[in-house]
C-alpha positions in Angstrom: 21.1 -45.9 40.6 24.8 -44.8 40.9 27.1 -46.6 43.4 28.8 -43.9 45.4 26.8 -42.3 48.2 27.5 -38.8 46.7 26.3 -39.9 43.3 23.2 -41.6 44.7 22.5 -38.5 46.8 22.8 -36.2 43.7 20.4 -38.5 41.9 17.9 -38.3 44.8 18.2 -34.5 44.9 17.5 -34.3 41.2 14.4 -36.4 41.7 13.2 -34.2 44.5 13.9 -31.0 42.5 12.2 -32.3 39.3 9.4 -29.8 38.6 7.4 -32.5 36.9 7.6 -34.8 39.9 6.2 -35.0 43.4 9.3 -33.7 45.3 7.7 -30.5 46.4 4.8 -32.3 47.9 6.7 -35.4 49.2 9.6 -33.5 50.8 8.9 -30.5 53.0 12.5 -29.8 54.1 15.5 -30.7 52.0 19.0 -31.0 53.6 21.0 -30.7 50.4 24.3 -29.3 51.8 24.3 -31.3 55.0 23.5 -34.4 53.0 26.4 -33.8 50.6 28.8 -33.5 53.5 27.4 -36.7 55.0 27.6 -38.5 51.7 31.2 -37.5 51.1 32.2 -38.7 54.5 30.4 -42.0 53.9 32.4 -42.4 50.6 35.6 -41.7 52.4 34.9 -44.4 54.9 34.0 -46.8 52.2 37.3 -46.2 50.4 39.2 -46.8 53.6 37.2 -49.9 54.4 35.8 -48.5 57.6 32.0 -48.2 57.2 30.1 -47.3 60.3 27.3 -49.8 59.6 25.6 -51.7 56.7 23.6 -48.5 56.2 26.6 -46.2 55.9 25.9 -44.0 52.9 22.2 -45.0 52.6 20.0 -42.1 51.4 17.2 -41.8 54.0 14.2 -39.5 54.6 12.6 -38.9 57.9 8.9 -38.1 58.6 8.1 -34.5 59.4 7.3 -35.4 63.1 10.9 -36.2 64.1 12.8 -33.6 66.0 15.9 -32.2 64.3 18.0 -29.9 66.5 17.4 -26.2 65.7 14.2 -26.8 63.7 10.5 -26.5 64.4 8.8 -29.9 64.4 5.7 -29.4 62.2 4.1 -32.8 62.2 2.4 -31.7 58.9 0.7 -28.8 60.7 0.9 -25.1 60.0 -0.4 -24.6 63.5 2.7 -26.2 65.0 4.9 -24.3 62.5 3.4 -21.0 63.7 3.9 -21.9 67.3 7.6 -22.0 66.5 8.8 -24.5 69.2 12.4 -25.3 68.2 13.8 -28.8 68.9 16.8 -28.7 71.3 18.2 -32.0 70.0 17.7 -34.7 67.4 15.2 -37.4 68.2 17.1 -40.6 69.3 16.2 -42.4 66.2 17.6 -39.6 64.0 20.8 -39.5 66.1 21.2 -43.2 65.7 20.7 -43.0 61.9 23.3 -40.3 61.7 25.7 -42.3 63.8 25.3 -45.3 61.5 26.4 -43.1 58.5 22.9 -42.6 57.0 22.6 -39.6 54.7 19.4 -37.8 55.7 18.2 -36.0 52.6 14.8 -34.7 53.6 11.8 -34.5 55.9 8.8 -36.0 54.3 5.1 -34.9 54.2 2.5 -36.5 56.3 -1.1 -36.4 57.4 -1.4 -33.6 60.0 -0.5 -34.9 63.5 -0.3 -38.4 61.8 -4.0 -38.9 62.4 -5.4 -40.8 59.3 -4.5 -43.6 57.0 -5.5 -41.7 53.9 -2.5 -39.4 53.6 -4.1 -36.1 52.6 -2.5 -32.8 53.7 -4.5 -29.7 52.9 -1.7 -27.4 54.2 1.4 -28.6 52.3 -0.3 -30.6 49.4 -0.7 -34.4 48.9 1.8 -36.3 46.9 0.2 -38.5 44.3 0.4 -42.3 44.4 3.4 -43.4 42.2 1.3 -46.0 40.5 -1.5 -43.5 39.6 -1.0 -39.9 40.6 -4.8 -39.4 40.8 -4.9 -41.8 43.8 -4.0 -41.3 47.4 -0.6 -42.4 48.7 -1.9 -43.7 52.0 -0.9 -42.3 55.4 0.1 -41.0 57.5 3.7 -41.4 56.2 2.5 -40.4 52.7 5.6 -38.5 51.6 8.0 -41.2 52.7 6.3 -43.9 50.6 6.3 -41.7 47.5 9.9 -40.7 48.1 11.1 -44.3 48.1 9.1 -45.4 45.0 10.1 -42.2 43.2 13.8 -42.8 44.1 14.2 -39.7 46.3 15.7 -42.0 48.9 16.6 -45.6 49.7 14.7 -45.8 53.0 12.0 -43.7 54.6 11.5 -43.6 58.3 8.0 -43.1 59.6 5.8 -43.6 62.6 3.2 -46.3 63.0 0.3 -45.8 65.4 -2.3 -47.7 63.5 -0.6 -48.6 60.2 1.1 -45.4 59.2 4.1 -47.2 57.6 2.3 -50.3 56.5 -0.7 -48.6 54.8 1.3 -46.3 52.4 3.7 -49.2 51.8 0.8 -51.5 50.8 -0.9 -48.8 48.6 2.3 -47.8 46.9 4.0 -51.2 46.5 6.7 -51.1 49.2 7.7 -53.0 52.3 6.6 -51.4 55.6 7.6 -52.5 59.0 6.1 -52.0 62.5 8.4 -53.2 65.3 7.5 -54.4 68.8 6.9 -51.0 70.3 9.4 -51.2 73.2 12.4 -51.8 70.9 12.6 -48.4 69.3 12.4 -45.2 71.3 9.7 -42.8 70.4 11.2 -39.8 72.2 11.5 -36.8 70.0 8.7 -37.9 67.7 5.6 -35.7 67.9 3.1 -38.0 69.6 -0.3 -39.2 68.5 -0.9 -41.9 71.1 1.6 -42.8 73.7 -0.1 -46.2 74.1 0.1 -47.1 70.4 2.9 -45.1 68.8 5.9 -47.0 67.2 8.5 -46.1 64.7 9.4 -48.1 61.6 10.9 -47.9 58.1 9.7 -48.4 54.5 11.9 -49.7 51.8 12.1 -51.8 48.6 13.6 -54.8 50.4 13.2 -56.7 53.6 16.9 -56.4 54.4 16.9 -52.6 54.1 13.9 -52.5 56.5 15.7 -54.9 58.9 18.9 -52.9 58.8 17.1 -49.6 59.5 15.2 -51.2 62.3 18.4 -52.6 63.9 20.0 -49.1 63.8 17.0 -47.4 65.3 16.7 -50.0 68.0 20.4 -49.6 68.9 21.1 -53.3 68.1 24.1 -54.8 66.4 23.5 -56.1 62.9 23.2 -59.8 62.1 22.4 -60.9 58.6 18.8 -62.0 58.0 18.6 -65.6 56.7 15.3 -66.4 54.9 13.3 -69.1 56.8 12.5 -72.2 54.9 9.0 -71.8 53.5 8.3 -75.5 53.9 6.7 -76.2 57.2 6.0 -72.6 58.2 3.0 -72.5 60.6 0.9 -69.6 59.4 -2.5 -68.7 60.7 -5.0 -67.0 58.4 -6.8 -64.5 60.7 -10.4 -65.0 59.5 -13.4 -62.9 60.3 -13.0 -59.1 60.5 -9.7 -58.8 58.6 -11.2 -60.5 55.5 -14.5 -58.6 55.5 -15.3 -55.9 52.9 -12.3 -56.6 50.7 -12.4 -55.1 47.3 -12.0 -57.6 44.4 -8.4 -56.7 43.6 -7.3 -57.3 47.2 -9.2 -60.5 47.5 -7.8 -61.9 44.3 -4.2 -60.9 45.1 -4.3 -62.3 48.6 -5.8 -65.6 47.5 -3.1 -65.9 44.9 -0.4 -65.2 47.4 -1.7 -67.7 49.9 -1.9 -70.3 47.2 1.7 -69.7 46.2 2.8 -70.0 49.9 0.8 -73.2 50.3 2.4 -74.7 47.2 5.8 -73.8 48.7 5.1 -76.0 51.7 3.6 -73.5 54.3 1.1 -75.0 56.6 -2.1 -73.0 57.0 -4.7 -72.9 59.8 -7.8 -70.8 59.9 -7.7 -68.7 63.0 -10.9 -67.2 64.4 -9.9 -65.2 67.4 -12.6 -63.8 69.7 -10.2 -61.3 71.2 -10.9 -59.2 68.1 -14.5 -58.7 69.4 -13.1 -57.7 72.7 -10.8 -55.2 71.0 -13.8 -53.7 69.2 -15.8 -53.4 72.4 -12.9 -51.3 73.9 -12.6 -49.2 70.8 -16.3 -48.6 70.9 -15.8 -46.6 74.1 -13.7 -44.1 72.1 -10.3 -45.7 71.5 -6.8 -44.7 72.6 -5.8 -42.4 69.7 -8.7 -40.0 70.1 -8.4 -39.9 73.9 -4.6 -39.3 73.9 -4.6 -36.9 70.9 -7.3 -34.8 72.6 -5.2 -34.6 75.7 -2.3 -33.3 73.6 -4.3 -30.8 71.4 -7.2 -29.7 73.8 -6.0 -26.2 74.2 -4.8 -26.0 70.5 -8.4 -26.9 69.4 -9.8 -24.0 71.4 -7.3 -21.4 70.0 -6.6 -22.6 66.5 -9.1 -25.4 65.7 -10.2 -23.8 62.5 -6.6 -24.0 61.2 -6.4 -27.8 61.6 -7.4 -30.2 58.8 -11.1 -30.8 59.5 -10.9 -34.5 59.0 -8.1 -34.7 61.6 -9.9 -32.2 63.9 -13.0 -34.3 63.8 -11.1 -37.4 64.9 -9.3 -35.6 67.7 -12.6 -34.1 69.0 -14.0 -37.6 69.5 -11.6 -37.9 72.4 -13.4 -35.2 74.4 -16.2 -37.5 75.4 -13.9 -40.1 77.0 -13.8 -39.7 80.8 -10.7 -40.6 82.9 -12.6 -43.5 84.4 -13.4 -45.0 81.0 -9.9 -44.4 79.9 -8.5 -46.2 82.9 -10.9 -49.1 82.2 -9.7 -49.2 78.6 -6.0 -49.4 79.6 -6.6 -52.2 82.1 -8.7 -54.3 79.7 -6.2 -53.8 76.9 -3.4 -55.1 79.1 -5.3 -58.3 79.6 -6.1 -58.7 75.9 -2.5 -58.1 74.9 -1.3 -60.9 77.2 -4.1 -63.2 75.9 -3.3 -62.5 72.2 0.4 -63.3 72.7 -0.5 -66.6 74.3 -3.1 -67.4 71.6 -0.7 -67.0 68.7 2.5 -68.3 70.3 2.1 -71.7 68.6 2.3 -70.1 65.2 5.2 -68.7 63.2 3.0 -65.8 62.0 -0.5 -64.7 61.3 -1.4 -63.5 57.8 -4.1 -61.1 56.5 -4.5 -58.4 53.9 -2.7 -55.2 55.0 -5.7 -53.1 53.8 -9.1 -54.0 52.7 -8.9 -51.8 49.7 -6.5 -50.6 47.0 -5.7 -46.9 46.8 -8.9 -44.9 46.1 -8.8 -41.9 43.8 -8.6 -38.5 45.6 -12.1 -37.4 44.8 -13.3 -40.6 46.5 -12.2 -39.2 49.9 -13.3 -35.7 49.2 -16.3 -35.6 51.6 -16.3 -36.2 55.4 -18.4 -39.3 54.9 -16.4 -40.9 52.2 -13.1 -40.0 54.0 -14.3 -41.7 57.2 -15.4 -44.8 55.3 -12.2 -45.3 53.3 -10.1 -44.4 56.3 -11.7 -47.1 58.3 -11.1 -49.7 55.6 -7.4 -48.7 55.4 -6.8 -48.6 59.2 -8.9 -51.6 60.3 -6.3 -54.4 59.8 -3.1 -52.6 60.6 -4.5 -51.0 63.7 -5.3 -54.3 65.4 -1.5 -55.0 65.4 -0.9 -51.8 67.4 -3.7 -52.5 69.8 -2.3 -56.0 70.6 1.3 -54.7 70.7 2.5 -57.1 68.1 5.2 -56.8 65.3 4.2 -56.8 61.7 5.4 -56.3 58.1 3.5 -55.5 55.0 4.8 -57.1 51.8 3.8 -56.2 48.2 2.2 -59.2 46.5 1.5 -59.9 42.8 -1.6 -58.0 41.7 -3.1 -57.6 38.3 -4.1 -54.0 38.9 -3.0 -51.6 41.7 -0.5 -52.5 44.5 -1.8 -54.8 47.2 -0.1 -55.6 50.5 -0.2 -58.8 52.5 0.6 -58.5 56.3 2.6 -61.0 58.4 2.1 -60.6 62.1 4.0 -62.2 65.0 4.2 -62.0 68.8 5.8 -59.1 70.6 9.5 -59.6 70.6 9.5 -61.9 67.6 10.9 -59.2 65.3 13.9 -61.0 64.0 12.0 -64.2 63.4 9.4 -62.3 61.5 12.0 -60.6 59.3 13.3 -64.1 58.5 9.9 -65.3 57.4 9.3 -62.1 55.4 12.6 -62.6 53.6 11.4 -66.0 52.6 8.1 -64.7 51.3 10.0 -61.9 49.5 12.1 -64.5 47.7 9.0 -66.5 46.8 7.3 -63.5 45.2 10.4 -62.5 43.3 11.5 -59.6 45.5 
């Protein structure tokens, strides 16, 4: 890819505009002229030796749920588009990206209201997985993952409520990051679940994810030094996260763990009963359905038929959750979050497959039943990270077939340490 920001932007725009590519499905709004102005300014700063940040001139896409001043925030929905509510200001993360010199080239496609891990969008089309266009890209940040792999951008910014950056990263062969929730403001991002929502990047390298995370968190940049692999204390989260794995995922994860062990990492098998407690709470209805229903209750009455039926079905589940049950769920989750942090504090990281399956073909999720089953297998492992308010990163690992992701997880607030560990794993796997 060319070196100057303007040349890299023009290359990205050519990829978006390619009639034989996925640009029309991956990118819903393209900011060609504004991006050219930003790229030229970044090049001028580079020539004068006065870059705004390590990301000055980076070509970035943002998910369709982020506010941009003067635009309707669609969140992948034609219903929201028709409502026509115009954003008064950029979302804080968007403003911070601009202030760091990022060149925002497009808003990317997503699952409607960000409510599935599959990545389908019946309103604006579904971009095909770059490794096999007949397969799903994963969601909900579907367009962002495709944009990075197809070189429409360097970094894609998405939301992550139950894996919406990590799932498409795993299925498409990228790195996806979910921060400790409190570090990155979610204001100006159309909500799914105020309890679980977080914002993170997808990119080809750990360093690019770390730089984007630092910018969005409003933190100064310090270089990430890979942690020594020898002596890392890594817990393998046994039980539920390793159930129902497809053969490709099982083989790839076993191979990756073997390589880490040969590099000197010390493993322990962790069977944590708190996962059973989490499942008991989610059996009462879960936070995302309850909070999404509160957001969309009136919309369901007036325009329910215009919402993706798979998404509508998930939102409607929240209608049965009473205020008393919701209050119980909140209180019990708080106890479990504290207990999980204490339980894993002695480890450097937990490890598990990011998703239980590789990307299925689109016909495999064509019915409500198959959609629900595949969606569960995609969301199961990433979603536990959001429930327990941890930080996590999905890394692509060697696979003989389709892309497979391995997820490293650490305590809330251990973000920088986890980036350091991820950088070491990236090196080990030839990233």
